[in-house]
Structures are given as structure tokens and as C-alpha cells.
DRENDO-1510 file (C-alpha; in Angstrom, 1 decimal, always signed):
<recs>
REC; n; res; u; v; w
REC; 1; MET; -19.5; -9.4; -8.0 .
REC; 2; THR; -19.2; -5.7; -8.8 .
REC; 3; THR; -16.3; -4.6; -11.0 .
REC; 4; VAL; -15.0; -1.0; -10.9 .
REC; 5; SER; -12.6; -0.1; -13.6 .
REC; 6; GLU; -12.0; +3.6; -12.9 .
REC; 7; SER; -8.4; +4.8; -12.8 .
REC; 8; PRO; -7.1; +6.2; -9.6 .
REC; 9; MET; -7.8; +9.9; -9.3 .
REC; 10; ALA; -6.3; +12.5; -7.0 .
REC; 11; ASP; -9.8; +13.8; -5.9 .
REC; 12; ARG; -12.4; +12.2; -3.8 .
REC; 13; THR; -14.1; +10.6; -6.8 .
REC; 14; ASP; -11.4; +7.9; -6.6 .
REC; 15; PRO; -13.4; +4.8; -5.6 .
REC; 16; ARG; -10.6; +3.8; -3.1 .
REC; 17; HIS; -11.8; +6.7; -0.9 .
REC; 18; ARG; -15.1; +5.1; -0.6 .
REC; 19; ILE; -13.4; +1.9; +0.5 .
REC; 20; ALA; -11.6; +3.8; +3.2 .
REC; 21; ARG; -14.8; +5.4; +4.4 .
REC; 22; LEU; -16.5; +2.1; +4.5 .
REC; 23; ARG; -13.6; +0.8; +6.7 .
REC; 24; LEU; -14.1; +3.7; +9.1 .
REC; 25; ARG; -17.7; +2.8; +9.5 .
REC; 26; ASN; -17.2; -0.9; +9.7 .
REC; 27; GLN; -14.5; -0.4; +12.3 .
REC; 28; ARG; -17.0; +1.7; +14.2 .
REC; 29; LEU; -14.8; +4.8; +14.0 .
REC; 30; ALA; -17.7; +6.6; +12.1 .
REC; 31; GLY; -21.4; +6.3; +12.0 .
REC; 32; PRO; -23.9; +4.8; +12.4 .
REC; 33; LEU; -23.0; +4.5; +16.1 .
REC; 34; THR; -26.4; +4.4; +17.7 .
REC; 35; GLY; -29.1; +1.8; +18.1 .
REC; 36; ALA; -28.3; -1.8; +17.2 .
REC; 37; ALA; -25.0; -0.7; +15.7 .
REC; 38; ALA; -23.7; +0.8; +18.9 .
REC; 39; LEU; -20.9; -0.9; +20.8 .
REC; 40; ARG; -21.4; -0.1; +24.5 .
REC; 41; THR; -18.8; -2.1; +26.4 .
REC; 42; ALA; -15.2; -3.1; +25.9 .
REC; 43; ALA; -16.3; -6.7; +25.3 .
REC; 44; ASP; -18.8; -5.4; +22.6 .
REC; 45; VAL; -16.0; -3.6; +20.8 .
REC; 46; VAL; -13.5; -6.5; +21.0 .
REC; 47; ALA; -16.1; -9.1; +20.0 .
REC; 48; TRP; -17.1; -7.0; +17.0 .
REC; 49; MET; -13.5; -6.6; +15.8 .
REC; 50; GLY; -12.6; -10.2; +16.5 .
REC; 51; ALA; -9.3; -9.2; +18.1 .
REC; 52; VAL; -7.7; -5.8; +18.8 .
REC; 53; GLN; -3.9; -5.4; +18.8 .
REC; 54; ALA; -2.8; -4.6; +22.3 .
REC; 55; GLN; +1.0; -4.4; +22.1 .
REC; 56; GLU; +1.1; -0.8; +23.5 .
REC; 57; TYR; -1.3; -1.3; +26.4 .
REC; 58; PRO; -2.1; +2.3; +27.3 .
REC; 59; TYR; -2.9; +3.2; +23.7 .
REC; 60; ALA; -4.7; -0.1; +23.1 .
REC; 61; ARG; -7.3; +1.0; +25.7 .
REC; 62; TRP; -7.9; +4.1; +23.6 .
REC; 63; SER; -8.3; +1.9; +20.4 .
REC; 64; VAL; -11.1; +0.1; +22.3 .
REC; 65; GLY; -12.7; +3.2; +23.9 .
REC; 66; GLN; -13.0; +5.3; +20.8 .
REC; 67; ARG; -15.1; +2.7; +19.1 .
REC; 68; ALA; -17.9; +3.0; +21.7 .
REC; 69; ASN; -19.0; +6.5; +20.8 .
REC; 70; GLY; -18.0; +8.1; +24.1 .
REC; 71; LEU; -19.6; +5.4; +26.2 .
REC; 72; LEU; -16.3; +4.1; +27.6 .
REC; 73; ASP; -13.5; +5.8; +29.4 .
REC; 74; GLU; -10.1; +4.5; +30.3 .
REC; 75; ALA; -11.3; +3.2; +33.7 .
REC; 76; ALA; -14.1; +1.2; +32.1 .
REC; 77; VAL; -11.7; -0.6; +29.7 .
REC; 78; GLU; -9.3; -1.3; +32.6 .
REC; 79; ALA; -12.2; -2.7; +34.6 .
REC; 80; ALA; -13.2; -5.0; +31.7 .
REC; 81; LEU; -9.7; -6.4; +31.7 .
REC; 82; ALA; -9.6; -6.8; +35.5 .
REC; 83; ARG; -12.9; -8.7; +35.4 .
REC; 84; GLY; -11.8; -10.9; +32.5 .
REC; 85; ASP; -14.5; -9.7; +30.1 .
REC; 86; ILE; -11.6; -9.2; +27.7 .
REC; 87; VAL; -8.1; -10.8; +28.0 .
REC; 88; ARG; -4.8; -9.8; +26.6 .
REC; 89; THR; -2.7; -12.6; +25.1 .
REC; 90; HIS; -0.7; -13.7; +22.1 .
REC; 91; VAL; -3.4; -14.9; +19.7 .
REC; 92; MET; -2.6; -13.3; +16.3 .
REC; 93; ARG; +0.8; -13.1; +14.7 .
REC; 94; ASP; +3.4; -12.9; +17.4 .
REC; 95; THR; +2.1; -9.9; +19.4 .
REC; 96; TRP; -0.6; -9.2; +22.1 .
REC; 97; HIS; -4.2; -8.8; +21.3 .
REC; 98; PHE; -7.4; -8.2; +23.3 .
REC; 99; VAL; -10.0; -10.9; +22.7 .
REC; 100; THR; -13.1; -11.7; +24.6 .
REC; 101; ARG; -13.2; -14.5; +27.1 .
REC; 102; SER; -15.8; -16.3; +24.8 .
REC; 103; ASP; -13.5; -16.0; +21.7 .
REC; 104; ALA; -10.2; -16.8; +23.3 .
REC; 105; ARG; -10.2; -20.6; +23.1 .
REC; 106; TRP; -11.4; -21.1; +19.6 .
REC; 107; LEU; -9.2; -18.3; +18.2 .
REC; 108; LEU; -6.1; -19.7; +20.0 .
REC; 109; ARG; -6.8; -23.2; +18.7 .
REC; 110; LEU; -7.2; -21.8; +15.2 .
REC; 111; THR; -4.1; -19.5; +15.1 .
REC; 112; GLY; -1.9; -20.9; +17.8 .
REC; 113; PRO; -0.3; -23.8; +15.8 .
REC; 114; ARG; +0.9; -21.5; +13.1 .
REC; 115; ILE; +2.5; -19.1; +15.6 .
REC; 116; GLN; +4.1; -21.9; +17.5 .
REC; 117; ALA; +5.6; -23.3; +14.3 .
REC; 118; ARG; +6.9; -19.8; +13.4 .
REC; 119; ASN; +8.4; -19.5; +16.9 .
REC; 120; GLY; +10.3; -22.8; +16.5 .
REC; 121; THR; +13.5; -21.1; +15.3 .
REC; 122; GLN; +13.6; -18.8; +18.3 .
REC; 123; TYR; +12.8; -21.6; +20.7 .
REC; 124; ARG; +15.8; -23.5; +19.4 .
REC; 125; LYS; +18.1; -20.5; +19.6 .
REC; 126; LEU; +17.0; -20.0; +23.2 .
REC; 127; ARG; +17.6; -23.7; +24.0 .
REC; 128; LEU; +13.9; -24.3; +24.6 .
REC; 129; ASP; +13.1; -27.7; +23.3 .
REC; 130; SER; +9.7; -29.3; +23.6 .
REC; 131; ALA; +10.6; -31.1; +26.9 .
REC; 132; GLN; +11.9; -27.8; +28.4 .
REC; 133; LEU; +8.8; -25.9; +27.3 .
REC; 134; ALA; +6.4; -28.6; +28.7 .
REC; 135; LYS; +8.3; -28.2; +32.0 .
REC; 136; THR; +8.0; -24.4; +32.0 .
REC; 137; ASP; +4.3; -24.6; +31.2 .
REC; 138; ALA; +3.8; -26.9; +34.1 .
REC; 139; LEU; +5.8; -24.6; +36.4 .
REC; 140; LEU; +3.8; -21.6; +35.4 .
REC; 141; ALA; +0.5; -23.5; +36.0 .
REC; 142; ASP; +1.7; -24.4; +39.5 .
REC; 143; VAL; +2.9; -20.9; +40.4 .
REC; 144; LEU; -0.4; -19.3; +39.3 .
REC; 145; SER; -2.7; -22.0; +40.8 .
REC; 146; GLY; -5.3; -20.9; +43.3 .
REC; 147; GLY; -6.2; -17.6; +41.6 .
REC; 148; VAL; -2.7; -16.1; +41.9 .
REC; 149; GLN; -1.9; -13.3; +39.5 .
REC; 150; LEU; +1.7; -12.1; +39.1 .
REC; 151; THR; +3.7; -9.6; +37.1 .
REC; 152; ARG; +6.4; -10.8; +34.7 .
REC; 153; ARG; +9.2; -9.9; +37.1 .
REC; 154; ALA; +7.5; -11.8; +39.9 .
REC; 155; LEU; +6.9; -14.8; +37.6 .
REC; 156; ALA; +10.6; -14.8; +36.7 .
REC; 157; ASP; +11.5; -14.8; +40.4 .
REC; 158; GLU; +9.2; -17.7; +41.1 .
REC; 159; LEU; +10.7; -19.7; +38.2 .
REC; 160; ALA; +14.2; -19.0; +39.5 .
REC; 161; GLN; +13.3; -20.3; +42.9 .
REC; 162; ARG; +12.2; -23.5; +41.1 .
REC; 163; GLY; +15.6; -23.8; +39.4 .
REC; 164; LEU; +14.7; -22.1; +36.1 .
REC; 165; VAL; +16.5; -18.8; +35.5 .
REC; 166; ALA; +15.1; -16.9; +32.5 .
REC; 167; ASP; +15.0; -13.2; +31.5 .
REC; 168; GLY; +14.8; -11.1; +28.4 .
REC; 169; PRO; +13.9; -12.9; +25.2 .
REC; 170; ARG; +14.1; -16.3; +26.8 .
REC; 171; LEU; +11.5; -15.4; +29.4 .
REC; 172; ALA; +9.4; -13.7; +26.7 .
REC; 173; TYR; +9.2; -16.8; +24.6 .
REC; 174; ILE; +8.6; -19.1; +27.6 .
REC; 175; LEU; +5.6; -16.9; +28.5 .
REC; 176; MET; +4.4; -16.7; +24.9 .
REC; 177; HIS; +4.5; -20.5; +24.6 .
REC; 178; ALA; +2.4; -20.8; +27.7 .
REC; 179; GLU; -0.1; -18.3; +26.3 .
REC; 180; LEU; -0.4; -20.1; +23.0 .
REC; 181; GLU; -0.9; -23.4; +24.9 .
REC; 182; GLU; -3.8; -22.0; +26.9 .
REC; 183; VAL; -1.9; -22.1; +30.2 .
REC; 184; ILE; -1.7; -18.4; +31.0 .
REC; 185; CYS; -3.2; -15.1; +29.9 .
REC; 186; SER; -3.6; -11.6; +31.3 .
REC; 187; GLY; -4.8; -11.0; +34.9 .
REC; 188; ALA; -5.9; -7.7; +36.5 .
REC; 189; ARG; -3.3; -5.0; +36.5 .
REC; 190; GLN; -1.2; -4.2; +39.6 .
REC; 191; GLY; -0.7; -0.5; +39.5 .
REC; 192; LYS; +0.8; +0.1; +36.1 .
REC; 193; GLN; +2.1; -3.4; +35.7 .
REC; 194; ASN; +0.4; -6.1; +33.6 .
REC; 195; THR; +0.0; -9.5; +35.3 .
REC; 196; TYR; -0.5; -13.1; +34.3 .
REC; 197; ALA; -3.2; -15.5; +35.5 .
REC; 198; LEU; -4.2; -19.0; +34.7 .
REC; 199; PHE; -6.0; -19.2; +31.4 .
REC; 200; ASP; -8.6; -21.6; +32.9 .
REC; 201; ASP; -9.3; -19.1; +35.7 .
REC; 202; ARG; -10.2; -16.3; +33.2 .
REC; 203; VAL; -11.7; -18.2; +30.3 .
REC; 204; PRO; -14.7; -20.6; +30.5 .
REC; 205; PRO; -14.4; -24.1; +29.1 .
REC; 206; GLY; -15.2; -24.2; +25.4 .
REC; 207; ALA; -17.0; -26.7; +23.2 .
REC; 208; SER; -15.0; -29.2; +21.2 .
REC; 209; PHE; -13.0; -27.5; +18.5 .
REC; 210; ASP; -14.4; -27.6; +15.0 .
REC; 211; ARG; -11.7; -26.0; +12.7 .
REC; 212; ASP; -14.1; -25.3; +9.9 .
REC; 213; ALA; -16.5; -23.5; +12.2 .
REC; 214; ALA; -13.7; -21.5; +13.7 .
REC; 215; LEU; -12.3; -20.6; +10.3 .
REC; 216; ALA; -15.7; -19.5; +9.0 .
REC; 217; GLU; -16.2; -17.3; +12.1 .
REC; 218; ALA; -12.8; -15.7; +11.8 .
REC; 219; VAL; -13.3; -14.9; +8.2 .
REC; 220; LEU; -16.8; -13.6; +8.7 .
REC; 221; ARG; -15.8; -11.5; +11.7 .
REC; 222; PHE; -12.7; -10.0; +10.0 .
REC; 223; PHE; -14.4; -9.0; +6.7 .
REC; 224; THR; -17.5; -7.7; +8.5 .
REC; 225; SER; -15.6; -5.5; +10.9 .
REC; 226; HIS; -12.5; -4.7; +8.9 .
REC; 227; GLY; -13.8; -4.9; +5.3 .
REC; 228; PRO; -13.7; -4.1; +2.6 .
REC; 229; ALA; -10.4; -5.9; +2.7 .
REC; 230; THR; -8.4; -8.5; +0.7 .
REC; 231; VAL; -7.5; -12.1; +1.2 .
REC; 232; LYS; -3.9; -11.0; +1.8 .
REC; 233; ASP; -5.1; -8.5; +4.4 .
REC; 234; PHE; -6.8; -11.4; +6.2 .
REC; 235; THR; -3.8; -13.7; +6.1 .
REC; 236; TRP; -1.7; -10.9; +7.6 .
REC; 237; TRP; -4.2; -10.1; +10.3 .
REC; 238; SER; -4.8; -13.7; +11.3 .
REC; 239; TYR; -1.4; -15.3; +10.3 .
REC; 240; LEU; -3.5; -18.1; +8.6 .
REC; 241; THR; -2.8; -19.2; +5.0 .
REC; 242; VAL; -4.4; -18.2; +1.7 .
REC; 243; ALA; -5.9; -21.7; +1.5 .
REC; 244; ASP; -7.4; -21.1; +4.9 .
REC; 245; ALA; -8.9; -17.8; +3.8 .
REC; 246; ARG; -10.3; -19.4; +0.6 .
REC; 247; ARG; -11.8; -22.2; +2.6 .
REC; 248; GLY; -13.4; -19.7; +5.0 .
REC; 249; LEU; -14.9; -17.7; +2.2 .
REC; 250; GLU; -16.3; -20.9; +0.8 .
REC; 251; LEU; -17.8; -21.8; +4.1 .
REC; 252; VAL; -19.5; -18.4; +4.7 .
REC; 253; GLY; -21.0; -18.3; +1.2 .
REC; 254; ASP; -23.4; -15.4; +0.5 .
REC; 255; ALA; -22.7; -13.7; +3.9 .
REC; 256; LEU; -19.8; -11.9; +2.2 .
REC; 257; GLU; -19.5; -10.3; -1.2 .
REC; 258; SER; -16.7; -9.0; -3.3 .
REC; 259; THR; -15.8; -5.9; -5.3 .
REC; 260; VAL; -12.9; -5.4; -7.6 .
REC; 261; ILE; -11.2; -2.1; -7.8 .
REC; 262; ASP; -8.0; -1.5; -9.8 .
REC; 263; GLY; -7.4; -5.3; -10.0 .
REC; 264; ARG; -7.8; -5.9; -6.2 .
REC; 265; THR; -10.6; -8.0; -4.8 .
REC; 266; TYR; -12.1; -6.6; -1.6 .
REC; 267; TRP; -14.5; -8.6; +0.6 .
REC; 268; SER; -17.0; -7.2; +3.0 .
REC; 269; ALA; -20.4; -8.1; +4.5 .
REC; 270; ALA; -23.2; -8.7; +2.0 .
REC; 271; ASN; -25.2; -5.6; +1.1 .
REC; 272; ASP; -22.5; -3.5; +2.8 .
REC; 273; GLY; -21.8; +0.1; +1.9 .
REC; 274; GLY; -25.2; +1.8; +1.8 .
REC; 275; THR; -24.2; +4.6; +4.3 .
REC; 276; ALA; -20.6; +5.3; +3.3 .
REC; 277; SER; -21.2; +8.7; +1.7 .
REC; 278; ARG; -18.8; +11.4; +2.5 .
REC; 279; ARG; -19.7; +13.5; +5.6 .
REC; 280; ALA; -20.8; +17.1; +5.1 .
REC; 281; ALA; -18.4; +18.0; +7.9 .
REC; 282; PRO; -15.0; +16.4; +8.2 .
REC; 283; ARG; -14.2; +14.0; +11.0 .
REC; 284; ALA; -10.8; +13.4; +12.5 .
REC; 285; HIS; -9.3; +10.6; +14.6 .
REC; 286; LEU; -6.2; +10.3; +16.7 .
REC; 287; LEU; -5.2; +6.7; +16.1 .
REC; 288; GLN; -2.4; +4.9; +17.9 .
REC; 289; VAL; +0.3; +3.3; +15.6 .
REC; 290; TYR; -1.1; -0.2; +16.2 .
REC; 291; ASP; -4.8; +0.7; +15.8 .
REC; 292; GLU; -6.7; -1.9; +13.8 .
REC; 293; TYR; -7.5; +0.8; +11.1 .
REC; 294; VAL; -3.7; +1.2; +10.6 .
REC; 295; ILE; -2.2; -2.2; +11.3 .
REC; 296; ALA; -4.8; -4.8; +10.2 .
REC; 297; TYR; -4.0; -4.5; +6.5 .
REC; 298; ARG; -1.0; -5.4; +4.4 .
REC; 299; GLU; -1.9; -5.5; +0.7 .
REC; 300; SER; -4.3; -2.5; +1.0 .
REC; 301; ARG; -2.8; -0.5; +3.8 .
REC; 302; ASP; -2.1; +2.2; +1.2 .
REC; 303; LEU; -5.8; +3.1; +1.2 .
REC; 304; LEU; -5.3; +5.2; +4.4 .
REC; 305; ASP; -2.7; +7.3; +2.6 .
REC; 306; LEU; -4.0; +8.0; -0.9 .
REC; 307; ASP; -2.7; +11.5; -0.8 .
REC; 308; HIS; +0.9; +10.3; +0.1 .
REC; 309; LEU; +1.1; +12.4; +3.2 .
REC; 310; ALA; +2.3; +9.9; +5.7 .
REC; 311; GLY; +6.0; +10.4; +5.0 .
REC; 312; ARG; +6.0; +14.2; +5.1 .
REC; 313; LEU; +7.5; +15.9; +8.1 .
REC; 314; PRO; +7.7; +19.4; +9.4 .
REC; 315; GLY; +11.3; +20.5; +8.6 .
REC; 316; GLY; +14.0; +18.6; +10.4 .
REC; 317; GLN; +11.8; +17.0; +13.1 .
REC; 318; VAL; +11.6; +13.4; +14.2 .
REC; 319; MET; +8.2; +11.9; +13.2 .
REC; 320; PHE; +5.8; +11.0; +15.9 .
REC; 321; LEU; +4.5; +7.5; +15.9 .
REC; 322; HIS; +0.8; +7.8; +16.0 .
REC; 323; ALA; -1.5; +8.8; +13.1 .
REC; 324; VAL; -3.8; +11.8; +12.6 .
REC; 325; ILE; -6.6; +10.6; +10.3 .
REC; 326; LEU; -9.0; +13.0; +8.6 .
REC; 327; ASP; -12.0; +11.4; +6.7 .
REC; 328; GLY; -10.1; +8.1; +6.6 .
REC; 329; GLN; -6.8; +9.5; +5.4 .
REC; 330; VAL; -3.5; +10.2; +7.1 .
REC; 331; ILE; -2.7; +13.9; +7.4 .
REC; 332; GLY; +0.0; +13.8; +10.0 .
REC; 333; HIS; +1.2; +12.3; +13.2 .
REC; 334; TRP; +0.7; +12.9; +17.0 .
REC; 335; ARG; +2.0; +12.1; +20.4 .
REC; 336; ARG; +0.6; +12.8; +23.9 .
REC; 337; GLN; +1.8; +13.9; +27.2 .
REC; 338; ILE; -0.3; +13.3; +30.3 .
REC; 339; THR; +0.2; +15.6; +33.3 .
REC; 340; LYS; -1.8; +15.7; +36.6 .
REC; 341; THR; -4.0; +18.4; +35.1 .
REC; 342; ALA; -4.2; +17.9; +31.4 .
REC; 343; LEU; -3.7; +15.8; +28.3 .
REC; 344; ILE; -1.5; +17.5; +25.8 .
REC; 345; ALA; -1.8; +16.2; +22.2 .
REC; 346; GLU; +1.0; +17.5; +19.9 .
REC; 347; THR; +0.6; +17.0; +16.2 .
REC; 348; GLN; +2.8; +17.2; +13.1 .
REC; 349; LEU; +0.6; +18.0; +10.2 .
REC; 350; ALA; +1.6; +17.4; +6.6 .
REC; 351; ARG; -0.7; +20.0; +5.1 .
REC; 352; ALA; -2.7; +23.0; +6.1 .
REC; 353; LEU; -6.2; +22.6; +7.5 .
REC; 354; SER; -9.4; +24.5; +6.7 .
REC; 355; ASP; -11.3; +25.9; +9.6 .
REC; 356; ALA; -13.7; +23.0; +9.5 .
REC; 357; GLU; -10.8; +20.5; +9.4 .
REC; 358; ALA; -9.1; +22.2; +12.4 .
REC; 359; THR; -12.4; +22.0; +14.3 .
REC; 360; ALA; -12.5; +18.2; +13.5 .
REC; 361; VAL; -9.0; +17.7; +14.9 .
REC; 362; GLU; -9.8; +19.8; +18.0 .
REC; 363; GLU; -12.9; +17.5; +18.6 .
REC; 364; ALA; -10.7; +14.4; +18.2 .
REC; 365; VAL; -8.3; +15.8; +20.8 .
REC; 366; ALA; -11.2; +16.6; +23.1 .
REC; 367; ARG; -12.5; +13.0; +22.8 .
REC; 368; HIS; -9.2; +11.6; +23.8 .
REC; 369; GLY; -9.0; +13.9; +26.8 .
REC; 370; ALA; -12.5; +12.8; +27.8 .
REC; 371; PHE; -11.4; +9.2; +27.6 .
REC; 372; VAL; -8.5; +9.6; +30.0 .
REC; 373; GLY; -10.6; +12.0; +32.2 .
REC; 374; LEU; -8.6; +15.2; +31.7 .
REC; 375; PRO; -9.0; +18.5; +29.8 .
REC; 376; ALA; -7.1; +18.4; +26.5 .
REC; 377; ASP; -4.8; +20.9; +24.9 .
REC; 378; TRP; -3.8; +20.7; +21.2 .
REC; 379; VAL; -0.3; +21.8; +20.2 .
REC; 380; ARG; +0.2; +21.7; +16.5 .
REC; 381; THR; +3.1; +22.0; +14.1 .
REC; 382; ASN; +1.8; +23.3; +10.8 .
REC; 383; PRO; +3.5; +22.5; +7.5 .
</recs>
């Protein structure tokens, strides 16, 4: 174990900045992004990350695409979902994530029971007892049999024809229960609408479930791809317990190592960190609000805002949702508008940029435009 006792400093000698840069690299938002380290397909990206939050589907595709170093566009991510290379389902916390078809079963069996227990209060409020939920699971399996894929609205109509009227939160929790029970998951999209398919049609049969093996894999995958991170970060990301995290760390042994900075213990892959030096030229990213770099941490989420810029707004404006990141730190927020001829990225910046920094943001906007297949324009609001 390495212990760093330096006090936080406002400049880039603060060791927490190095932790942030390591996260950028390990999340494949910064180099090395070639050779063996390169992620070339949507499944490569999602497998490396373990799971990618996919609540906001259009932006979730971008979270996957930008980790493949320009090798993926929006259509390629969409095609991976249509084929079932990746599936979208409730597997972490109580929201949607992308997972690979090979990871879906063991992850659900590891995390699903905790989510089901958490959802118990809502099930009771919505008059969904275990018998009712077993019935709805069976109805959904029947409706989607034979390779059928349906939108949420179409599923609700089918359930209504079978005597079960459900809409709003009640339908949402019926569908979530079926996802967590490995009955349904995402199908191919129909136009702009997400669909559901039978889980068994999209995900191959898995080996018998070994909880310790699954726990070790989840811990190793998280701290390798999201590290350096803390135990509390892992429990937030996975919705598993601290005891689970400790057991996982014990199981993986020397594959992970820890560093203590300002009283926090950060875990990452052993021998990690050799290439986390600061870039000579700045690098910017347009990250969606639920990007793993933003959302996957609880205890140490502050490391992306060491300069305390996230709450600063141009005078009197409503803050945009998504984050502009420069060298691992928030410098403002952004939103996009897509027309038939262009992607327009509008930013609200919390501080002025140097010429090199402005070039970095222009490059980030251009990368997002290339991903959606449109020329990109940058509209910025300066502080």
C-alpha cells in the first residue's frame, strides 16, 4: 500500500488530479487507445466497463462510442443492440444499463436480489404481490414468445387484452421485475422506440451461478475500468454491500492494489498508473450527465470538480445537464441540438479558455459530430 499525505492544493500538483487522470485513462477516455488497449466494438467497450448506464438512450450510445477512439459511430452502437451483442436492462441500482450478452446472466444473479428487495416497497404500493408478479412475468413470456419484440405501449396493450391493465409506474415496475427475473430485456429498436424481447432469445444459457466467482469478477472489472475508486464508490455503482466489496477484494488478492490519499483508500489494477502524466496539450470531452465518468462514483465524485466549477453559471441562465470536461475536470455544461444538416453543441463555460483549451473543446465537439454523422457547430457562452 502506498500512502500519500500531501494536503490538497489548488494547482495540478494535488495528487487527486493524478487520480482523475488515471480514471480518464482507465475509462478509455484518454490514451493509450491503440494496440491491445483499444476497444473496437460496442461489446468491447461495455465488457471493459462491466456495465454502462443507459438511462438516456440517445446519449448512452455516445458514452459507448467515444470510448472506442473514433472506431464506432451511432449506427454501429445501434446495430450492436439490434444484434444483441449488448443488451439494455435493469441490472445495476434501479436504472437501465448496457451489458454484454455474456455478462448479463451472472450480473443479474449477483445484483438482482438486492434491487428486488429495494423495490419491495414500491411493489406493495402498486398492489403487486409475489403472485401477481409471477402472473405478469408469465404473461410477458407468453406475449414475447416466438421471437416477438414489442414496444412498451404494445406490451401494455397485449397485457390489457389478457385482463391486466397497467400503465405509468405500475407498468414500469412490472417490466423491471421481469427484467430482474431474466424474463425480458431489450430487443432491436423500432424507429425511435425501444422494444422488449425474451431474455432467453437474446442471452445464451449461462453456467451454474457461483456467487464468489461473480463477486470477484464484478470487483475486478469495476476497479480496473473505473479505478482508482473507493469501496463506497463500488457499492454505489453495483448496489452491493460493503461486506460484498470486502469479500470481492479478498477474492481477487494481488490483482488490485490500494493507495491512500487524504484519508481515502483508492483501489485500482495492480501496477496501474504508469502512463497517467498530464498531457502536453489539453484534451476535452463532452460527457452526458449519466456517463460512467460522472455517475459511477459516490464518495469520490468530487474528484471531477476539484476547482469547484460545476455549480457556476453564466448570469441568470438555466444550467444545461451535460458536463464539459477538460483534463478530467468539469469546466462547464453543454446541450445539443440535431438538425437535418448539423449537430449544434451549445456550452456554458465556468471560466475562460486558453487558445489550446478552446481547440480541445472544438475537437470534442467535432468528435461528437462525427459520431452522429453530421458536421458540428460549437456555440459557447463565456463567463
